[in-house]
C-alpha positions, 0 to 999 in steps of 0.5 A, spaced: 384 612 375 385 620 376 392 619 378 394 616 371 390 621 367 393 626 371 401 624 369 399 622 362 396 629 362 403 632 364 407 628 359 402 630 354 406 632 348 412 628 350 415 622 345 412 615 346 415 608 345 412 600 346 418 598 350 416 592 352 410 587 350 409 580 352 404 576 348 404 570 354 403 575 360 398 579 357 402 585 359 405 592 355 410 597 358 408 604 354 415 608 355 414 617 354 419 621 354 422 628 352 428 629 348 433 633 353 439 638 351 442 637 357 442 629 356 443 628 363 436 628 365 433 621 363 426 621 366 421 618 363 413 616 365 412 609 364 405 606 363 404 598 365 397 596 362 396 588 364 390 583 362 390 586 355 384 583 351 387 587 344 393 591 343 395 595 337 401 600 337 405 604 333 413 602 335 414 609 337 411 616 336 411 624 337 406 628 340 403 623 345 396 624 347 394 618 351 386 617 353 383 613 358 376 611 357 374 606 364 367 602 361 363 596 364 365 589 363 362 582 363 367 581 370 367 588 372 371 595 369 375 594 363 379 600 360 381 603 353 387 606 352 388 610 346 392 615 342 389 616 335 391 611 331 398 610 334 395 605 340 389 601 342 389 597 348 383 594 351 384 592 357 382 588 364 385 591 370 386 598 371 392 602 368 398 603 373 404 609 371 411 611 374 416 615 373 423 613 373 430 615 371 432 608 370 429 604 365 424 599 366 423 592 364 419 586 365 422 581 368 424 574 365 421 569 368 423 561 367 418 556 366 
């Protein structure tokens, strides 16, 4: 979890967006980005949250300060991901993060 929290600390103060949400797959993708005068740099940090039990979020917000807290759960560690009253997610899987200059999205699946 240290690497993800370290990345979130580097992006503190940026803008956040709920970028993708799948109720059926219990997953949420958060995009964290900085608006730049030079529009050529579009690198974003994506925070991928899976096995989400409880989710509450604003569509977008400024001054990101996302914190991750690990707690013991019935079947192993659980994670609380929060940013004030703008984001609250309770997950059963360790959060993942990745930087990318490209837009990331969930792949569609045929059922």
